[in-house]
N, C-alpha and C positions, 0 to 999 in steps of 0.2 A: 556496611550493614546499617539499617535505620536505627536511630536512637530510641530506646524505650521511653515511654512517657514518665514524667515524675509522679510520685505517689507517696503514700505514707508507709512506714515499715510494716512488714508482715510479721506477726508473732513467731517466735522461734519454733513453736510447735505447730504453726499453721492454723491455729484456731480461727474460726469465722466469727463475725460480730453476732451478738446474742439476738439481734433483731431479724436474722434470717430464719430463726426457728418459729414454728407456729405457736400461738398463744396456748397456754394450758386449757384443755377442754375443747379446743377447736381443731378440726381436721386440717391436715396440711394443705390439701387441695393443690398440690404442685403439679406442674406440667412435666413433659418428658425430660429425661436425663441422658446426656451423651458423653462420650469420652473421646478426646483427641490425643493421639500419641505422635509426638514429633520425633522423627529419626533424622539426626542432623548430618548424615554422611552422604557424600557424593564422590564419584570417581574423579570428576573434574569440576572446576567452578565455571559455570557459564558466565559469559561476560556481562549479561544484562541482570543477573540475579543478585538481589540484596537480602535474600532470606538468611536465616540463621543456620548456615550449613558450612561444613568443613570437609576438606580432603584428609586422607590419612597423614599426609606430610605436614599439614597444618596443625594437627592435633598432638602428635607425639604421644608420650606415655600418659597413663592415668585416665584415658577416656577412649578406650579401644572399642571397636565394633564387637569384638569377642565378648566383652563384659557388659555390653549395653543393655541386653535384656534383663540381666540381674539388677542393674541400676534402675531401669524403668519400673520394675516390679516393686522396688523399695518405695517408689513414689505412689504406686497403686495402693500399697499397704497403708501409707500415710494418709492418702485420700480417703480410704475406707474408714479409718479411725476419725478423721476430722469431720466428715459428713455425718457419721453416726453420732458423734458428740454434739453436733449442731442440730440433730433431730430431723435431718432431711435426707436420710440414706435409704429409706424404706421403699425403693422402687427399682425395678430392673432397668438395665441399660437398653435404650431403644436404638442408638446408633453408635458405632465406633468408626473412627477415621484415622488411618495411619498416613501421615503426610511427612514432608521433608523439605529439602533433602531427597534422598531416594530410599524409601523404606525397604525396597527389595534388594538393596545392597546387603542387608542382613539375611542370613539363611531363613528360608521359610519356616523352619522349626523354631527359630527365635521369635518370629512374628506370632506364630501359633501359641508359643509359650506365654507371651505377653497377653494375648487375648484370653488365654486360660486363666491368668491372674485376675483379669477384669471380671471374668465369669465367676470366679471364686469369691471376689469381693462383693459383688452386687447382684449377680445373676444377669443373664442376657435374655431379653424378650424373645419369644418364639419367632416373631416376625421381624427381628432386628435387622438393620442394614449394617453390614460390616465391610468397609472399603479399605483398600490400600492403593496409594499412588504407586506408579511404577514407570521406569523408563523402558522403552521397547527392547533395549538390549540387556535388560537386567532380569529377565524371566525366561523360563523354559516350560515345556509342557509338564515336566515332573514337578517343578516348584509351584506352578499354578494348581496342580492337582492336590498337592500337600496343603496349600492354603484353603482350598475348598473343604478338604477333610477336616481341617481344624476349625471351621466355622465362618470363613470369609464368604461373602456373597457378591462382592462387586470389586472391580478394578478400574482405576482411572489412569490411562496411559498418557504420558506427556509426548504427544505427537508434535505439537507446535507448528509444523509446516510439512508439506510434501515436496518442497522444492529444495534441492541440495544446496544451492547458493545461499538461500535464506537460513537454513540450518547451520551452515558454516559461519555466517555472520553472528548467529546466536551461540556459537561454540557447542552446539549439540552434536553428539557423537554417533547417533544411530543412523542407519540407512533407511530412508523413507520407504523403501520397498518392503521393509520388514513389518510395517503397520498391519496390512491385511493378515499376515501370518500370525502375529501375536493376538490379534482380535479373534481369529478362528481358534487358536489354542484356548483362549479364555472361554469362548462359547462352548467348546467341546467338553469342558469340565463343569459347565453350568454357571459361570460367573456372568453377571450383568457387566456391561462395558461402557465406559465413558471415554471420550477423547478430549484432551485439552489442546487448544490452539492459541497461537499468538499472532496478532496482525499489526502491521505498521512497522515492521523491522526496517531499518535503514536500507534503502535499495530495493525493497520489495514493491512490486507493481500490483495493480488491481488484477491483472491477469494471473500473476503468481498466486495471489490470494484465492482466486477462483479455482486454480488447480488444487490447492490444499482443501478447499471446501468440497470440491467434487470427490477428491480422494477419501475424505472423511465419510461422506454420505454413502459412498460406494461400499463401505464395509458393513452398512446396515446397523450401526450402533444405535442404541436407544437414548443416548445422552451426549451432548457436546457443550463444552465450555469454550468461549472465545473472548480473549482479553486483549485490549489495546496495549501495546508495548509502552511502558513508561521508562524514561531514562533517569536512573537514580544516581545521585551523587555518591561517590565512593566506589562505584563499580568500574570494571574495565571498560565497559561500553560508555559509561559517563565520561571517562577520560578521553576516549576516542572521539566522542562528539565535541567535547570541549576543545580538543586540539584541531578539530576540523577534519580528522581522518574519516569520520562517518557523518552523513547529514543527519540533522535532527528530524525525527518523524514529523510528517506533514499532518496536521490535525484535520484538515479538510479531506485528505486522502483516507485517513483513519475513519472518518465519519462515513465516507462512501463504502469503505470495507465493511463497516458494521451493517449498513443497509443491505449490502450484497449478502452477508452472512444470514441476515434475517430472511431474505428472499429465498436463498438456496435451502436453508434448513426448514423453513416453513413449508416449502414445496414438497418435502418428503415426510411431512407430518410431525416434525420436531417443533413444538410450540415453545415460545419464550415463556419462562415462568419467573425469571429474575433477569435483570438487565443484561447479564453476560452469560446466561445459561438457557439452553433449550433441551427439551426432552419429549419423548412420546408421552401421551397422557398416562399418569400414574407411575412414571419412571423417573421422577425428579430425584435429586440427591437430598434425602431427608436429613442428613447430618447438616448440610449447609443451610437448609430451611430452618433448622433449629437455631442457628446463629441469628438469622434474620428475624426470627419470631421471638427472640429473647428467652429461649429455654435455658435451663441449667446445663453447664458442661464443665468437666474437669479436663484441663490440658496437661498431659504428662510429657516431660522432656525439657531440655534446656531452651529457655526463651518462650516456652508455651504459655498461652494465656488461658485463664479460667473465669467462669462467671457463675454466681449463685444469686438468684432473685431473693428479695426480702419478703418476709411475711408482714412486717410492720408497714402500714401504708405511707408512713412518712419517708420511707426509703425505697429506692428502686432495686438495689442489689449491691453486691461487692464484686469487683473485678480485680484479679491479681495476675502477676506474670513472674515467671521463674528467671533466675540468673541465666545469662546467655551462654557462657562458655561451658562446654561439656565437662571439662575437668573440675571446675568449681561446683557445678551441679552434682556430679558424682560424689565429690568430697563431702558436701553438706549432707547428702542422704546417708552416706556411709557412717557419718558421725551422729546420725539420728536427728538431724535438724531439717526443718522445712527448706526447700530450695527456692522459696518465694523471694523475689527481689524487692517488690513493692506492690501496693494495691491502691485502688480507688474506691471510696465509699460513695456510691451514687445516690443522690437525692431523688425525690419523686420528680422534680423538674428535669434533672439529668436524664431520667428514664423516659420522660415524655419526648425530649429532644431526640434521643436515640431511637425511640419507637418510630418517629417520623422519618428519620434518616435511613433506617433499614427497611421499614415497612413499605415505603413508597417505591422501592426497587422491585417489589414483587408484583406479579401479574394481578393478584387479587387487590392490590392497592390498600388504601386506608379508608375506614368509614368516615365520611365527612362530619358526622355528628360528634365524633370523638376528637376532632381538631379544636384548637383554641378559637375563640371568636375572630381574632384577626386573621388566622389561617383560613377559616371558612369564608371570610370576605375575599381573600385572595384567589379562591378557587375559580370564580367567574372570569377573572382576568387571565388566569392560566389556561382555561378552556379557550378563551378568545385568541390566545397566542398559539393555540394548537399544541400545547404541552400536556394538557389533561384531556381525557376522553369525555366528550360532552354527554353521550348517552349514559355512561357510568355515573357521571356527576348528577344526572337527573334521576337516576335509579331506573332507567328505562330497560335495563337488562334483567330486572327482577331480583337483583342482589342488594337492594337498598342503595342509597346515595353514597358513592365511593369516589375517592380521588385515585384515578388509574392513569398511568403514564401512556401517552401515545408513543409511536416510534420516535417522533421528533423529541418528545419529552424524555425518552430514554437516553438520547444523545446529550440532553441538557439537564440530566437528573440533578446535578448539583445546584443549578439555578432554581429548580422546583423546590428542592429542600430549603434553600435560602428563603424563598417566598412563603413557605409554610411553617417556618420556625422563627 
């Protein structure tokens, strides 16, 4: 699993810096607020995964799935108090996202119970987006119906591939033929549906990838995420690649796979709105957009990250993260302590850097006038290299002068960020 960044200690009560609060007599003027709930349980550990997840055998006592909803609700109560004391709690939740792990390893009633605690703490907007991730073999028509009745609006299925040999390399357990079935189940109860795909698995060919893309679009879903496989140290697959048991993913092949994804998805009306995400117009994942746009969110669960923007213009905001192990997380909350492991106090300069790093990944790009003078100077060169859209840079599309990635720029987004920061 990846190491968490270093930071300064989180106060035992979780209190936020005083500079997040609006000045007396001034309205808060804050943007949307979202909640992320991390459910750290999986039936098996996939060989490529370095997320903060655990199987039942790895956890042992003190961090059971049975008690997890109660533990998560303790953090929701703490979050409600901390945000109220900081003066930034007076707004309903716009997005909720249950991720993992496999959230649907918990009974649907537990997920609904956690969502109910969030509703009680802050209220949930009438048009809120409420998503859970799910493995295709972890849901049933009855469980999906129960989620909808409890307030869920969206499900994101971990499809990954439609090719059995690729799924086997990834240690995925579901039958690819189940995907159309679970998508239909979700549709039948009124859920919006997204499919998550991975490309560049060792041994996967371009034809394999086309099979997966064709299978995804055949379901008619309104949203697809597609991520290049990265080989992370400390994972089973990392060891297999290091030993030579599996080939390292070919970056040129992954680039061709990305271009094929863009072609296939665009042909059926799924437009890119972030480098790795495509949707029908208006069906974007608003929770993830909140991350990329720098909105406030509270992350519930072991290892979860949170962010609250500053009201004082000298600061950008505060980001913190919870202890990683579910047993330690549960013990701290049971004792009445914050589960925060450490936090970063972000300066205005930190915030500007992150705004460029995240904002450039979006289809809307960044206003050129808001860039630093040196970054504005670099725009012309980036247009010349085919990395930024020339018409957008000139404001020819009517949206003002903006730095917007071309498709080639999306493949080389890190280089663009380096040039603009």
